[in-house]
N, C-alpha and C positions, 0 to 999 in steps of 0.2 A: 354625265359620267366622266370621270378622268382616266387617263390611261399614265402609266407609270414604267419607265424601263432602267432596270441596272444592268451591268456588263462586266466582265472581265476578260481576259484573253481566252477562257476556254467556254464561257458560258454566258448566253443574254436571257435576261426575265423580263417578261413585259405582263404587269398584271393592271386589273381593273379596280376602283375602288368602291365597285357593285358586287358584293359578295368576296372581295378580295380574290378575285377569280383570277388565276394563272392562265392567260391569254396565249403567251407565246414561251417557250423553252428552247432556244436555239443551242445547237451543237453541231461540229463539223462529223460527217459520215466519212467512211476511210478512202472516199475521194477529195477530201477537201472541201465539199461543199457543206454550207451551213443549212440544217433542217430543222425544223420544228417539231418537238417530239412529244406535244399533246396535241390531241385532237380540239379543234378550236372555231370559233366561228369570226369571220373576217372582220363584220362590221360591229363594234361595242354594244351599240343600240339591240342587235339582236339577241343579247343575252337577258334582256327584261321578258322575252318569251322563251327561254330556253325550260325545259321541263326534265332534265337529266342531268343537272348539276355540273356541267362541263368545266372543270378545273377550280370550282366551287369549293369555299369553306362550309362544312356543313356541321352544325349543331341548333340547339344545344347539344341534342344528343345524336349522334352519327349511329345508323343502323337502326333497326327495329324495337319497338318496345311494344308488349302485349297488355291485354287485360283493360285497355282503355285508359291507362295512367301507371301510377306508382304510389308509393306510401313511402313518407318519412315519418317515423314515430306512428303516432296514432291519426295524424293528417295525410287523407286521400289527395291526390292532385289528379283532376281529369286532363286527360290530352285529347286533341283530334286522331280521329283514327279514319282509314277507311278499309272496309272488308276485315274490319277487326285488327289493322296494323296501323301504328303510328310510326311514321318513317321520316327520318333526318331532320327531324325539328318540328316537324309541322306543316302547316300551309304556307308560311312565309317563314321559314327558318333564315339561320344566319347568311345563306347564299344568295340571297332576295334582298338584302340589307346594303345600304351607302356606309361605308367605311371611313371613317378617318384617316387621314395621312399623318402620323406624327413624323417619322423621320425618312428621309431619303437620303443615304450614304453613297456618294460615286467615288469613293475609295478602292484602293486595290483589293479589297475583300468588301465589295458592296452590299448594301443592306436596304430592305424598306420594309419599313413597319407602319401596319394599319393598326386601330383600335375601333371597338364598339361595345356602347353601353345599353345590356341589355336588360329591361325593365323588370321589376318584380311580377310576376304572373304574365310575361309575354308568354304566348303561345301555351298558357298554363304551368309554366316552369315557376317555381318559389325562388326568391331571392333577386337582388339587382346584382347583375353579374358584369364585372368588367373585362373585357377580353383583349389581347393582344396578340396578333399574328405578325411573326418576322420571316422575310424571307432574307437569307443571306446566301452570296456565292463566293464560296471558298475554294480556288482553283477549279477541278473539275467535279465539284459537289454543289448540291443545291441543299441546302440545310432549311427545314421547316419549323418553328416554333409556336405552338398554340400556347397560350397561357391564362389563366383566369383566376379571379379571386372573387368572391361574394360577400354578401352581408348577412345572409341567414344561411342554414344547411340547403343545399340544393345536389341535382345531381348534373355531371357534365361529361360530355364524351364529344371532342372534338376531332375532325380530319379533313384532310383535303382530298379532294374528290376529281383529280387529274385522270384523263383517259391517256395513256402512253401509246404513242405510236412509233416505231423505229424503222418503219419504211413506208413505202407507198402502195406495196402489195395489198390485194383486195380482202386477206384473212390473215389469221396471225396462225396458221397450223405448223408452220416452218419456225415460228420463236422457240428459242432454246430457254427452259424454264427450270429454275433450282427452289425450292422452298426449304427453309429453316424450319420445317414446320412436320413433326410426326403425330399430330393429332388436330382431328376438327371437332367443330361442335355438330351435333345431329340437330337437322332442322326438319319443320315438317313441310307440308305443301305449301304454306304462304312464306316457307323460308324464314320461321320463327323457331328459335332454339328451343329444344327440348329440356335441356339441363344435361343432357348426357353428352360425354365428351367419347369419341370413336377413334381407332387409329387409321392412319391413311394407308398402312401396309396392306398390300392384297386388293387396292381399289385403284381406279383410273386416276385418283386424285393424290396418288403419291408421287411427289416430286422432290422427294429428300437427296436422289441424284438426279442430277441434269438430265433431261430429255425433251424431246420436241414435243409441243402443245398437241398436234395434230387436232383431231376432232374435239378434243376434251374443251369443255365450255362450263364456266363457273358464276356462280353468285355465293360463294363459300368463306363463312368464317372459319380460318384457320389460327390455331393455339402458337404461338411463336416459343419454342423450345429451345434457342441457343443461348447460352450465357452471354456471349459479347452482342447480342442486339442484332444478330444477323437475322433479317428478315427473308430474304432471297433475291434472286437475280433472274435478267433475263435479256436475251442478247439473239440479234437479227445478223444471220451469214449476208443477206442482202446488202446491207448499209453497213455492216462491221461494228455496231454499236451495242455496247451493253450497258445496261444500269444494274445496279447493286444497291439494295436498300437495307438501312439499318434503323431501328428503332427501339424507343424504351416502353414501349406498349406491349401489353400480353397478348396482342391477337392483329391479325389482318386479316381483312375481306379482301379476297382476289375476285374482282369482277371482269367478266368478257362480255360487253353488252353484244346483244343479237343483232343489231342494225349496222353496225360498222367494224373495222378492224382495229381493236385496242384492248389494253387491257390496264386495269385498275390496281393499285395497292393502298387501300383504305386501312392505315395503320391506326390502331384504337383500342378500346376496351371490349370487352364481348358484347355483342348485341343481347339486348333485355338484361343486362345485368341489374337494374333496379329492381326487377322481380323474381331472380332467381339467386337464391342466398348464397349458394354454393360458388357462383361468380365470381370475380374480383369486383370489390366495391366500386360505385361510381360516385359514391358520396362526397362532395364538397363541404368544408366546414369554413366558416369566419377563421383568418387566420391563419388557413392553409394556401397555397398556390398550387394549382393544375399544372402540369407541362405535359405536353406530347410534343415529342423532338425526334424528327424523322430525318435521315439524310439519305438521298438520291445522289449515288457518284455514278459517272458517266466516262468509260473509256471505249478504246476501240479494241475489237478481240481478231489477232491475224492468223 
């Protein structure tokens, strides 16, 4: 396993070639102290036994797929499931692969590029999929780009699974959260979408206006409703750090893990999109390029 670091005057990012994992993302808090804003493991070798995708690339399909697989045309592709759910690409998704380092740019706008070739029928998915992940630091913004091309029709839904921690407090109740989402996907007891979209208004998950998270916990797919790509923002009075997220994706899964204080913003397509016709298509065809571009901008709130 290899470790790579890029940095500018505002941010420093350390990533691993295993899973293209973001191990560290450093930013100064209101006291001028550098702080790692992602939950991480100190020893890179520990990531081999990580079971919660800490900072990892998720694919080929982020989120859940029902029905034991999906259909493209007349062909059904069977996927690994546990309790009826296929999650985050299967037994050994992209977060458990060794990625090739293509570029390491240490300029004023530094970037790190990984690539991975997913073979036809890897984890049951059709097509040879060529994937590129690019991490770029532009001033106080981390730009994450996932690109993919295929040699035959397949489904693709990639995201990064970083758990953001803005301070060292034991919970996130005090975090201020706002989401550019007035709709969410209804899910069943397995967190599988039913196909129905429901408004957030009048629910505990209505974060259209900024408010403290308090005891609200989420593993929720929200529909991004803003025309300018605004997903949401979160900030901590304790550290003074604010993170603002924008994306070109139609949805974001906001996840607050039960075991520790953190919050994920998984920008992506709708979960189970391959099996629900009314959801945005996740189909990628030869000659097309998949692109998931997300920006994570950091500043201080005074």
